[in-house]
Backbone atoms as SQL, in Angstrom:
CREATE TABLE atoms (id INTEGER PRIMARY KEY, chain TEXT, resi INTEGER, resn TEXT, atom TEXT, x REAL, y REAL, z REAL);
INSERT INTO atoms VALUES
  (1, 'A', 1, 'UNK', 'N', 12.352, 55.701, 52.587),
  (2, 'A', 1, 'UNK', 'CA', 10.964, 55.625, 52.996),
  (3, 'A', 1, 'UNK', 'C', 10.222, 54.692, 52.050),
  (4, 'A', 2, 'UNK', 'N', 9.406, 53.838, 52.606),
  (5, 'A', 2, 'UNK', 'CA', 8.677, 52.845, 51.833),
  (6, 'A', 2, 'UNK', 'C', 7.244, 53.328, 51.670),
  (7, 'A', 3, 'UNK', 'N', 6.714, 53.186, 50.469),
  (8, 'A', 3, 'UNK', 'CA', 5.370, 53.667, 50.202),
  (9, 'A', 3, 'UNK', 'C', 4.322, 52.750, 50.824),
  (10, 'A', 4, 'UNK', 'N', 3.118, 53.268, 50.953),
  (11, 'A', 4, 'UNK', 'CA', 2.015, 52.497, 51.515),
  (12, 'A', 4, 'UNK', 'C', 1.657, 51.334, 50.606),
  (13, 'A', 5, 'UNK', 'N', 1.726, 51.541, 49.308),
  (14, 'A', 5, 'UNK', 'CA', 1.395, 50.470, 48.366),
  (15, 'A', 5, 'UNK', 'C', 2.369, 49.306, 48.504),
  (16, 'A', 6, 'UNK', 'N', 3.642, 49.614, 48.727),
  (17, 'A', 6, 'UNK', 'CA', 4.634, 48.559, 48.903),
  (18, 'A', 6, 'UNK', 'C', 4.372, 47.799, 50.195),
  (19, 'A', 7, 'UNK', 'N', 4.013, 48.520, 51.248),
  (20, 'A', 7, 'UNK', 'CA', 3.684, 47.857, 52.516),
  (21, 'A', 7, 'UNK', 'C', 2.457, 46.970, 52.352),
  (22, 'A', 8, 'UNK', 'N', 1.445, 47.451, 51.611),
  (23, 'A', 8, 'UNK', 'CA', 0.250, 46.644, 51.357),
  (24, 'A', 8, 'UNK', 'C', 0.613, 45.337, 50.666),
  (25, 'A', 9, 'UNK', 'N', 1.490, 45.448, 49.628),
  (26, 'A', 9, 'UNK', 'CA', 1.914, 44.246, 48.911),
  (27, 'A', 9, 'UNK', 'C', 2.624, 43.269, 49.846),
  (28, 'A', 10, 'UNK', 'N', 3.479, 43.789, 50.715),
  (29, 'A', 10, 'UNK', 'CA', 4.218, 42.922, 51.639),
  (30, 'A', 10, 'UNK', 'C', 3.266, 42.238, 52.620),
  (31, 'A', 11, 'UNK', 'N', 2.262, 42.963, 53.110),
  (32, 'A', 11, 'UNK', 'CA', 1.281, 42.368, 54.020),
  (33, 'A', 11, 'UNK', 'C', 0.495, 41.289, 53.289),
  (34, 'A', 12, 'UNK', 'N', 0.076, 41.579, 52.067),
  (35, 'A', 12, 'UNK', 'CA', -0.697, 40.608, 51.286),
  (36, 'A', 12, 'UNK', 'C', 0.105, 39.325, 51.058),
  (37, 'A', 13, 'UNK', 'N', 1.391, 39.464, 50.741),
  (38, 'A', 13, 'UNK', 'CA', 2.226, 38.289, 50.513),
  (39, 'A', 13, 'UNK', 'C', 2.419, 37.478, 51.791),
  (40, 'A', 14, 'UNK', 'N', 2.617, 38.155, 52.906),
  (41, 'A', 14, 'UNK', 'CA', 2.821, 37.425, 54.157),
  (42, 'A', 14, 'UNK', 'C', 1.546, 36.705, 54.586),
  (43, 'A', 15, 'UNK', 'N', 0.382, 37.294, 54.332),
  (44, 'A', 15, 'UNK', 'CA', -0.878, 36.640, 54.675),
  (45, 'A', 15, 'UNK', 'C', -1.126, 35.455, 53.743),
  (46, 'A', 16, 'UNK', 'N', -0.848, 35.622, 52.451),
  (47, 'A', 16, 'UNK', 'CA', -1.068, 34.529, 51.496),
  (48, 'A', 16, 'UNK', 'C', -0.133, 33.350, 51.759),
  (49, 'A', 17, 'UNK', 'N', 1.086, 33.640, 52.191),
  (50, 'A', 17, 'UNK', 'CA', 2.047, 32.579, 52.480),
  (51, 'A', 17, 'UNK', 'C', 1.889, 32.027, 53.895),
  (52, 'A', 18, 'UNK', 'N', 0.874, 32.457, 54.620),
  (53, 'A', 18, 'UNK', 'CA', 0.565, 32.006, 55.975),
  (54, 'A', 18, 'UNK', 'C', 1.732, 32.229, 56.926),
  (55, 'A', 19, 'UNK', 'N', 2.456, 33.325, 56.733),
  (56, 'A', 19, 'UNK', 'CA', 3.549, 33.671, 57.629),
  (57, 'A', 19, 'UNK', 'C', 2.991, 34.346, 58.885),
  (58, 'A', 20, 'UNK', 'N', 1.994, 35.208, 58.694),
  (59, 'A', 20, 'UNK', 'CA', 1.414, 35.931, 59.817),
  (60, 'A', 20, 'UNK', 'C', -0.020, 36.312, 59.470),
  (61, 'A', 21, 'UNK', 'N', -0.765, 36.705, 60.489),
  (62, 'A', 21, 'UNK', 'CA', -2.115, 37.199, 60.244),
  (63, 'A', 21, 'UNK', 'C', -2.028, 38.638, 59.718),
  (64, 'A', 22, 'UNK', 'N', -3.155, 39.152, 59.289),
  (65, 'A', 22, 'UNK', 'CA', -3.178, 40.515, 58.766),
  (66, 'A', 22, 'UNK', 'C', -2.769, 41.521, 59.833),
  (67, 'A', 23, 'UNK', 'N', -3.293, 41.355, 61.029),
  (68, 'A', 23, 'UNK', 'CA', -2.987, 42.291, 62.111),
  (69, 'A', 23, 'UNK', 'C', -1.505, 42.245, 62.473),
  (70, 'A', 24, 'UNK', 'N', -0.939, 41.044, 62.539),
  (71, 'A', 24, 'UNK', 'CA', 0.480, 40.910, 62.892),
  (72, 'A', 24, 'UNK', 'C', 1.377, 41.518, 61.822),
  (73, 'A', 25, 'UNK', 'N', 1.054, 41.247, 60.552),
  (74, 'A', 25, 'UNK', 'CA', 1.870, 41.768, 59.458),
  (75, 'A', 25, 'UNK', 'C', 1.787, 43.294, 59.399),
  (76, 'A', 26, 'UNK', 'N', 0.599, 43.844, 59.595),
  (77, 'A', 26, 'UNK', 'CA', 0.439, 45.300, 59.582),
  (78, 'A', 26, 'UNK', 'C', 1.210, 45.941, 60.726),
  (79, 'A', 27, 'UNK', 'N', 1.155, 45.318, 61.903),
  (80, 'A', 27, 'UNK', 'CA', 1.864, 45.849, 63.049),
  (81, 'A', 27, 'UNK', 'C', 3.370, 45.810, 62.824),
  (82, 'A', 28, 'UNK', 'N', 3.853, 44.720, 62.220),
  (83, 'A', 28, 'UNK', 'CA', 5.291, 44.577, 61.986),
  (84, 'A', 28, 'UNK', 'C', 5.801, 45.602, 60.968),
  (85, 'A', 29, 'UNK', 'N', 4.979, 45.934, 59.983),
  (86, 'A', 29, 'UNK', 'CA', 5.397, 46.881, 58.944),
  (87, 'A', 29, 'UNK', 'C', 5.024, 48.324, 59.254),
  (88, 'A', 30, 'UNK', 'N', 4.298, 48.535, 60.344),
  (89, 'A', 30, 'UNK', 'CA', 3.913, 49.900, 60.704),
  (90, 'A', 30, 'UNK', 'C', 2.837, 50.463, 59.794),
  (91, 'A', 31, 'UNK', 'N', 1.910, 49.599, 59.399),
  (92, 'A', 31, 'UNK', 'CA', 0.825, 50.007, 58.507),
  (93, 'A', 31, 'UNK', 'C', -0.492, 49.839, 59.246),
  (94, 'A', 32, 'UNK', 'N', -1.328, 50.860, 59.213),
  (95, 'A', 32, 'UNK', 'CA', -2.641, 50.754, 59.843),
  (96, 'A', 32, 'UNK', 'C', -3.497, 49.769, 59.051),
  (97, 'A', 33, 'UNK', 'N', -4.300, 48.973, 59.770),
  (98, 'A', 33, 'UNK', 'CA', -5.135, 47.994, 59.071),
  (99, 'A', 33, 'UNK', 'C', -6.162, 48.670, 58.182),
  (100, 'A', 34, 'UNK', 'N', -6.614, 49.854, 58.569),
  (101, 'A', 34, 'UNK', 'CA', -7.577, 50.571, 57.723),
  (102, 'A', 34, 'UNK', 'C', -6.929, 50.968, 56.391),
  (103, 'A', 35, 'UNK', 'N', -5.628, 51.271, 56.429),
  (104, 'A', 35, 'UNK', 'CA', -4.913, 51.586, 55.192),
  (105, 'A', 35, 'UNK', 'C', -4.740, 50.344, 54.328),
  (106, 'A', 36, 'UNK', 'N', -4.584, 49.191, 54.982),
  (107, 'A', 36, 'UNK', 'CA', -4.432, 47.939, 54.231),
  (108, 'A', 36, 'UNK', 'C', -5.722, 47.594, 53.497),
  (109, 'A', 37, 'UNK', 'N', -6.861, 47.773, 54.166),
  (110, 'A', 37, 'UNK', 'CA', -8.138, 47.388, 53.574),
  (111, 'A', 37, 'UNK', 'C', -8.721, 48.451, 52.650),
  (112, 'A', 38, 'UNK', 'N', -8.193, 49.653, 52.691),
  (113, 'A', 38, 'UNK', 'CA', -8.716, 50.746, 51.879),
  (114, 'A', 38, 'UNK', 'C', -8.452, 50.497, 50.405),
  (115, 'A', 39, 'UNK', 'N', -9.455, 50.688, 49.589),
  (116, 'A', 39, 'UNK', 'CA', -9.294, 50.560, 48.144),
  (117, 'A', 39, 'UNK', 'C', -8.796, 51.879, 47.569),
  (118, 'A', 40, 'UNK', 'N', -7.750, 51.832, 46.744),
  (119, 'A', 40, 'UNK', 'CA', -7.284, 53.083, 46.133),
  (120, 'A', 40, 'UNK', 'C', -8.343, 53.628, 45.175),
  (121, 'A', 41, 'UNK', 'N', -8.598, 54.920, 45.279),
  (122, 'A', 41, 'UNK', 'CA', -9.640, 55.536, 44.463),
  (123, 'A', 41, 'UNK', 'C', -9.005, 56.254, 43.284),
  (124, 'A', 42, 'UNK', 'N', -9.387, 55.848, 42.085),
  (125, 'A', 42, 'UNK', 'CA', -8.915, 56.490, 40.864),
  (126, 'A', 42, 'UNK', 'C', -10.154, 57.008, 40.150),
  (127, 'A', 43, 'UNK', 'N', -10.155, 58.270, 39.798),
  (128, 'A', 43, 'UNK', 'CA', -11.337, 58.846, 39.170),
  (129, 'A', 43, 'UNK', 'C', -11.534, 58.265, 37.772),
  (130, 'A', 44, 'UNK', 'N', -12.742, 58.381, 37.289),
  (131, 'A', 44, 'UNK', 'CA', -13.080, 57.831, 35.972),
  (132, 'A', 44, 'UNK', 'C', -12.320, 58.548, 34.866),
  (133, 'A', 45, 'UNK', 'N', -12.109, 59.848, 35.014),
  (134, 'A', 45, 'UNK', 'CA', -11.377, 60.580, 33.979),
  (135, 'A', 45, 'UNK', 'C', -9.921, 60.120, 33.917),
  (136, 'A', 46, 'UNK', 'N', -9.317, 59.856, 35.087),
  (137, 'A', 46, 'UNK', 'CA', -7.942, 59.351, 35.096),
  (138, 'A', 46, 'UNK', 'C', -7.863, 57.959, 34.482),
  (139, 'A', 47, 'UNK', 'N', -8.862, 57.128, 34.762),
  (140, 'A', 47, 'UNK', 'CA', -8.899, 55.781, 34.193),
  (141, 'A', 47, 'UNK', 'C', -9.013, 55.849, 32.665),
  (142, 'A', 48, 'UNK', 'N', -9.854, 56.762, 32.170),
  (143, 'A', 48, 'UNK', 'CA', -9.998, 56.926, 30.719),
  (144, 'A', 48, 'UNK', 'C', -8.711, 57.461, 30.103),
  (145, 'A', 49, 'UNK', 'N', -8.045, 58.384, 30.796),
  (146, 'A', 49, 'UNK', 'CA', -6.789, 58.932, 30.303),
  (147, 'A', 49, 'UNK', 'C', -5.720, 57.846, 30.225),
  (148, 'A', 50, 'UNK', 'N', -5.644, 56.982, 31.231),
  (149, 'A', 50, 'UNK', 'CA', -4.681, 55.881, 31.207),
  (150, 'A', 50, 'UNK', 'C', -4.958, 54.950, 30.035),
  (151, 'A', 51, 'UNK', 'N', -6.235, 54.624, 29.814),
  (152, 'A', 51, 'UNK', 'CA', -6.592, 53.745, 28.695),
  (153, 'A', 51, 'UNK', 'C', -6.240, 54.407, 27.359),
  (154, 'A', 52, 'UNK', 'N', -6.438, 55.718, 27.264),
  (155, 'A', 52, 'UNK', 'CA', -6.117, 56.435, 26.032),
  (156, 'A', 52, 'UNK', 'C', -4.607, 56.452, 25.772),
  (157, 'A', 53, 'UNK', 'N', -3.820, 56.634, 26.826),
  (158, 'A', 53, 'UNK', 'CA', -2.360, 56.630, 26.678),
  (159, 'A', 53, 'UNK', 'C', -1.878, 55.254, 26.234),
  (160, 'A', 54, 'UNK', 'N', -2.437, 54.199, 26.822),
  (161, 'A', 54, 'UNK', 'CA', -2.048, 52.844, 26.428),
  (162, 'A', 54, 'UNK', 'C', -2.429, 52.595, 24.975),
  (163, 'A', 55, 'UNK', 'N', -3.611, 53.066, 24.573),
  (164, 'A', 55, 'UNK', 'CA', -4.037, 52.884, 23.182),
  (165, 'A', 55, 'UNK', 'C', -3.124, 53.646, 22.226),
  (166, 'A', 56, 'UNK', 'N', -2.734, 54.859, 22.588),
  (167, 'A', 56, 'UNK', 'CA', -1.791, 55.617, 21.755),
  (168, 'A', 56, 'UNK', 'C', -0.467, 54.888, 21.619),
  (169, 'A', 57, 'UNK', 'N', 0.003, 54.275, 22.705),
  (170, 'A', 57, 'UNK', 'CA', 1.247, 53.528, 22.649),
  (171, 'A', 57, 'UNK', 'C', 1.132, 52.310, 21.750),
  (172, 'A', 58, 'UNK', 'N', -0.012, 51.673, 21.771),
  (173, 'A', 58, 'UNK', 'CA', -0.195, 50.512, 20.905),
  (174, 'A', 58, 'UNK', 'C', -0.300, 50.923, 19.442),
  (175, 'A', 59, 'UNK', 'N', -0.940, 52.063, 19.179),
  (176, 'A', 59, 'UNK', 'CA', -1.075, 52.543, 17.800),
  (177, 'A', 59, 'UNK', 'C', 0.243, 53.066, 17.242),
  (178, 'A', 60, 'UNK', 'N', 1.016, 53.752, 18.082),
  (179, 'A', 60, 'UNK', 'CA', 2.287, 54.347, 17.662),
  (180, 'A', 60, 'UNK', 'C', 3.414, 53.706, 18.468),
  (181, 'A', 61, 'UNK', 'N', 3.767, 52.488, 18.113),
  (182, 'A', 61, 'UNK', 'CA', 4.725, 51.730, 18.929),
  (183, 'A', 61, 'UNK', 'C', 6.146, 52.270, 18.842),
  (184, 'A', 62, 'UNK', 'N', 6.450, 53.080, 17.837),
  (185, 'A', 62, 'UNK', 'CA', 7.807, 53.593, 17.697),
  (186, 'A', 62, 'UNK', 'C', 8.037, 54.908, 18.443),
  (187, 'A', 63, 'UNK', 'N', 6.994, 55.468, 19.037),
  (188, 'A', 63, 'UNK', 'CA', 7.136, 56.741, 19.740),
  (189, 'A', 63, 'UNK', 'C', 7.522, 56.503, 21.192),
  (190, 'A', 64, 'UNK', 'N', 8.415, 57.336, 21.701),
  (191, 'A', 64, 'UNK', 'CA', 8.803, 57.239, 23.095),
  (192, 'A', 64, 'UNK', 'C', 7.847, 58.067, 23.952),
  (193, 'A', 65, 'UNK', 'N', 8.098, 58.103, 25.247),
  (194, 'A', 65, 'UNK', 'CA', 7.167, 58.781, 26.146),
  (195, 'A', 65, 'UNK', 'C', 7.124, 60.284, 25.896),
  (196, 'A', 66, 'UNK', 'N', 8.235, 60.859, 25.430),
  (197, 'A', 66, 'UNK', 'CA', 8.242, 62.305, 25.160),
  (198, 'A', 66, 'UNK', 'C', 7.334, 62.640, 23.974),
  (199, 'A', 67, 'UNK', 'N', 7.383, 61.802, 22.957),
  (200, 'A', 67, 'UNK', 'CA', 6.550, 62.046, 21.771),
  (201, 'A', 67, 'UNK', 'C', 5.073, 61.825, 22.076),
  (202, 'A', 68, 'UNK', 'N', 4.777, 60.806, 22.884),
  (203, 'A', 68, 'UNK', 'CA', 3.381, 60.565, 23.276),
  (204, 'A', 68, 'UNK', 'C', 2.866, 61.755, 24.087),
  (205, 'A', 69, 'UNK', 'N', 3.710, 62.285, 24.970),
  (206, 'A', 69, 'UNK', 'CA', 3.325, 63.464, 25.748),
  (207, 'A', 69, 'UNK', 'C', 3.072, 64.653, 24.836),
  (208, 'A', 70, 'UNK', 'N', 3.903, 64.817, 23.810),
  (209, 'A', 70, 'UNK', 'CA', 3.707, 65.924, 22.872),
  (210, 'A', 70, 'UNK', 'C', 2.393, 65.763, 22.118),
  (211, 'A', 71, 'UNK', 'N', 2.049, 64.533, 21.725),
  (212, 'A', 71, 'UNK', 'CA', 0.766, 64.293, 21.052),
  (213, 'A', 71, 'UNK', 'C', -0.408, 64.675, 21.961),
  (214, 'A', 72, 'UNK', 'N', -0.313, 64.282, 23.218),
  (215, 'A', 72, 'UNK', 'CA', -1.390, 64.578, 24.159),
  (216, 'A', 72, 'UNK', 'C', -1.511, 66.076, 24.410),
  (217, 'A', 73, 'UNK', 'N', -0.373, 66.757, 24.469),
  (218, 'A', 73, 'UNK', 'CA', -0.413, 68.202, 24.691),
  (219, 'A', 73, 'UNK', 'C', -0.944, 68.938, 23.477),
  (220, 'A', 74, 'UNK', 'N', -0.697, 68.416, 22.271),
  (221, 'A', 74, 'UNK', 'CA', -1.266, 69.028, 21.065),
  (222, 'A', 74, 'UNK', 'C', -2.781, 68.898, 21.057),
  (223, 'A', 75, 'UNK', 'N', -3.288, 67.854, 21.709),
  (224, 'A', 75, 'UNK', 'CA', -4.737, 67.668, 21.802),
  (225, 'A', 75, 'UNK', 'C', -5.355, 68.512, 22.908),
  (226, 'A', 76, 'UNK', 'N', -4.512, 69.223, 23.668),
  (227, 'A', 76, 'UNK', 'CA', -5.019, 70.122, 24.691),
  (228, 'A', 76, 'UNK', 'C', -5.020, 69.557, 26.091),
  (229, 'A', 77, 'UNK', 'N', -4.447, 68.380, 26.289),
  (230, 'A', 77, 'UNK', 'CA', -4.398, 67.792, 27.619),
  (231, 'A', 77, 'UNK', 'C', -3.146, 68.250, 28.356),
  (232, 'A', 78, 'UNK', 'N', -3.283, 68.524, 29.637),
  (233, 'A', 78, 'UNK', 'CA', -2.117, 68.871, 30.454),
  (234, 'A', 78, 'UNK', 'C', -1.670, 67.595, 31.147),
  (235, 'A', 79, 'UNK', 'N', -0.509, 67.097, 30.752),
  (236, 'A', 79, 'UNK', 'CA', -0.032, 65.835, 31.311),
  (237, 'A', 79, 'UNK', 'C', 1.471, 65.906, 31.501),
  (238, 'A', 80, 'UNK', 'N', 1.941, 65.255, 32.535),
  (239, 'A', 80, 'UNK', 'CA', 3.348, 65.230, 32.856),
  (240, 'A', 80, 'UNK', 'C', 4.011, 64.060, 32.117),
  (241, 'A', 81, 'UNK', 'N', 5.187, 64.260, 31.526),
  (242, 'A', 81, 'UNK', 'CA', 5.840, 63.152, 30.826),
  (243, 'A', 81, 'UNK', 'C', 6.195, 61.986, 31.744),
  (244, 'A', 82, 'UNK', 'N', 6.393, 62.271, 33.042),
  (245, 'A', 82, 'UNK', 'CA', 6.718, 61.186, 33.968),
  (246, 'A', 82, 'UNK', 'C', 5.554, 60.218, 34.117),
  (247, 'A', 83, 'UNK', 'N', 4.323, 60.720, 34.001),
  (248, 'A', 83, 'UNK', 'CA', 3.164, 59.843, 34.092),
  (249, 'A', 83, 'UNK', 'C', 3.119, 58.903, 32.892),
  (250, 'A', 84, 'UNK', 'N', 3.387, 59.441, 31.706),
  (251, 'A', 84, 'UNK', 'CA', 3.389, 58.611, 30.500),
  (252, 'A', 84, 'UNK', 'C', 4.495, 57.564, 30.605),
  (253, 'A', 85, 'UNK', 'N', 5.655, 57.971, 31.088),
  (254, 'A', 85, 'UNK', 'CA', 6.775, 57.044, 31.239),
  (255, 'A', 85, 'UNK', 'C', 6.425, 55.935, 32.235),
  (256, 'A', 86, 'UNK', 'N', 5.772, 56.296, 33.341),
  (257, 'A', 86, 'UNK', 'CA', 5.387, 55.306, 34.342),
  (258, 'A', 86, 'UNK', 'C', 4.378, 54.316, 33.772),
  (259, 'A', 87, 'UNK', 'N', 3.395, 54.806, 33.000),
  (260, 'A', 87, 'UNK', 'CA', 2.400, 53.926, 32.413),
  (261, 'A', 87, 'UNK', 'C', 3.019, 52.985, 31.386),
  (262, 'A', 88, 'UNK', 'N', 3.963, 53.505, 30.597),
  (263, 'A', 88, 'UNK', 'CA', 4.645, 52.640, 29.630),
  (264, 'A', 88, 'UNK', 'C', 5.404, 51.532, 30.359),
  (265, 'A', 89, 'UNK', 'N', 6.002, 51.877, 31.493),
  (266, 'A', 89, 'UNK', 'CA', 6.748, 50.880, 32.256),
  (267, 'A', 89, 'UNK', 'C', 5.808, 49.862, 32.905),
  (268, 'A', 90, 'UNK', 'N', 4.684, 50.331, 33.462),
  (269, 'A', 90, 'UNK', 'CA', 3.735, 49.436, 34.122),
  (270, 'A', 90, 'UNK', 'C', 3.117, 48.446, 33.148),
  (271, 'A', 91, 'UNK', 'N', 2.803, 48.907, 31.942),
  (272, 'A', 91, 'UNK', 'CA', 2.167, 48.041, 30.941),
  (273, 'A', 91, 'UNK', 'C', 3.175, 47.375, 30.014),
  (274, 'A', 92, 'UNK', 'N', 4.451, 47.549, 30.323),
  (275, 'A', 92, 'UNK', 'CA', 5.545, 46.941, 29.555),
  (276, 'A', 92, 'UNK', 'C', 5.444, 47.281, 28.069),
  (277, 'A', 93, 'UNK', 'N', 5.261, 48.565, 27.783),
  (278, 'A', 93, 'UNK', 'CA', 5.165, 49.053, 26.406),
  (279, 'A', 93, 'UNK', 'C', 6.485, 49.708, 26.023),
  (280, 'A', 94, 'UNK', 'N', 7.414, 48.910, 25.583),
  (281, 'A', 94, 'UNK', 'CA', 8.707, 49.447, 25.217),
  (282, 'A', 94, 'UNK', 'C', 8.648, 49.989, 23.798),
  (283, 'A', 95, 'UNK', 'N', 9.493, 50.987, 23.542),
  (284, 'A', 95, 'UNK', 'CA', 9.581, 51.570, 22.215),
  (285, 'A', 95, 'UNK', 'C', 10.361, 50.628, 21.319),
  (286, 'A', 96, 'UNK', 'N', 9.786, 50.339, 20.152),
  (287, 'A', 96, 'UNK', 'CA', 10.474, 49.465, 19.203),
  (288, 'A', 96, 'UNK', 'C', 11.518, 50.274, 18.446),
  (289, 'A', 97, 'UNK', 'N', 12.718, 49.763, 18.392),
  (290, 'A', 97, 'UNK', 'CA', 13.782, 50.462, 17.699),
  (291, 'A', 97, 'UNK', 'C', 13.818, 50.029, 16.240),
  (292, 'A', 98, 'UNK', 'N', 14.204, 50.957, 15.382),
  (293, 'A', 98, 'UNK', 'CA', 14.339, 50.642, 13.962),
  (294, 'A', 98, 'UNK', 'C', 15.557, 49.736, 13.779),
  (295, 'A', 99, 'UNK', 'N', 15.430, 48.802, 12.855),
  (296, 'A', 99, 'UNK', 'CA', 16.547, 47.912, 12.589),
  (297, 'A', 99, 'UNK', 'C', 17.577, 48.645, 11.731),
  (298, 'A', 100, 'UNK', 'N', 18.826, 48.553, 12.137),
  (299, 'A', 100, 'UNK', 'CA', 19.876, 49.222, 11.390),
  (300, 'A', 100, 'UNK', 'C', 20.188, 48.448, 10.130),
  (301, 'A', 101, 'UNK', 'N', 20.629, 49.190, 9.120),
  (302, 'A', 101, 'UNK', 'CA', 21.041, 48.548, 7.878),
  (303, 'A', 101, 'UNK', 'C', 22.346, 47.813, 8.096),
  (304, 'A', 102, 'UNK', 'N', 22.461, 46.668, 7.473),
  (305, 'A', 102, 'UNK', 'CA', 23.673, 45.897, 7.574),
  (306, 'A', 102, 'UNK', 'C', 24.646, 46.389, 6.485),
  (307, 'A', 103, 'UNK', 'N', 25.861, 46.639, 6.867),
  (308, 'A', 103, 'UNK', 'CA', 26.844, 47.052, 5.878),
  (309, 'A', 103, 'UNK', 'C', 27.324, 45.827, 5.131),
  (310, 'A', 104, 'UNK', 'N', 27.590, 46.040, 3.903),
  (311, 'A', 104, 'UNK', 'CA', 28.038, 44.938, 3.067),
  (312, 'A', 104, 'UNK', 'C', 29.475, 44.601, 3.395),
  (313, 'A', 105, 'UNK', 'N', 29.741, 43.323, 3.533),
  (314, 'A', 105, 'UNK', 'CA', 31.094, 42.859, 3.842),
  (315, 'A', 105, 'UNK', 'C', 31.662, 42.188, 2.603),
  (316, 'A', 106, 'UNK', 'N', 32.841, 42.546, 2.255),
  (317, 'A', 106, 'UNK', 'CA', 33.473, 41.918, 1.101),
  (318, 'A', 106, 'UNK', 'C', 33.349, 42.762, -0.147),
  (319, 'A', 107, 'UNK', 'N', 33.728, 42.203, -1.276),
  (320, 'A', 107, 'UNK', 'CA', 33.726, 42.970, -2.524),
  (321, 'A', 107, 'UNK', 'C', 32.354, 43.286, -3.042);
């Protein structure tokens, strides 16, 4: 099953590349035009939470999504670790690994 957001992206690309009109692309993908034009609504609290998670990742670059989730839960927020993992992936915030010590070669 393909999500509505993916269908929206496909319609947008086909319209930008002048392959088809909006109505034709929506009909071909089985997406209602009202769904294509609808703006996704994200509440202000969710937007602030996303910004806070990104800021925590930038401040603590060595922590993985589980540790960031634990920090947020210690602050009293109820959050799913999958959301933190998804945000890290969307913003390309990879965990920096510690450099291993090089073993000495030779005498």
